[in-house]
C-alpha positions in Angstrom: 72.6 134.7 52.9 73.8 135.4 49.4 76.0 133.0 47.5 79.2 134.6 48.7 78.0 136.0 52.0 78.5 134.1 55.2 76.6 134.8 58.5 79.0 134.8 61.4 78.8 135.2 65.2 81.8 137.0 66.8 82.3 136.5 70.5 84.7 138.2 72.9 86.3 135.3 74.8 86.7 137.4 77.9 83.3 138.9 78.2 81.3 136.3 76.3 79.4 139.1 74.4 78.4 137.9 71.0 77.7 140.0 67.9 76.1 138.8 64.7 78.0 139.7 61.5 78.2 139.1 57.8 81.4 138.1 55.9 80.9 139.7 52.5 82.5 138.1 49.5 83.7 135.0 51.4 85.9 132.6 49.5 83.5 129.6 49.3 86.4 127.2 48.8 87.6 127.9 52.3 84.4 129.0 54.2 82.5 127.7 56.0 84.9 125.3 57.7 83.4 123.7 60.8 86.9 122.7 62.1 87.9 126.4 62.7 87.1 127.4 66.2 88.8 130.9 66.4 89.6 133.7 63.9 91.2 137.1 64.3 88.8 139.6 62.9 88.9 143.4 62.3 85.5 145.0 62.1 83.7 148.3 62.1 80.3 149.0 63.5 77.9 150.6 61.1 74.2 151.3 60.6 72.5 148.6 58.5 70.1 150.1 56.0 68.5 147.2 54.1 65.1 147.2 52.4 64.0 150.4 54.2 64.8 148.9 57.7 67.5 150.5 59.8 69.3 148.5 62.5 72.6 149.1 64.3 75.2 146.6 63.1 
């Protein structure tokens, strides 16, 4: 990942379904922090168009 981008895995605790994500412009003074087990996140699904590849994200 880039210097201020953090790869994350978001998991629904009820279904166990996991989705990969990227935290753009992460505060590198706080993240990553291995002691954090849960976060509340707001997200939006989007089509990822990167280097001529298209993926659902």
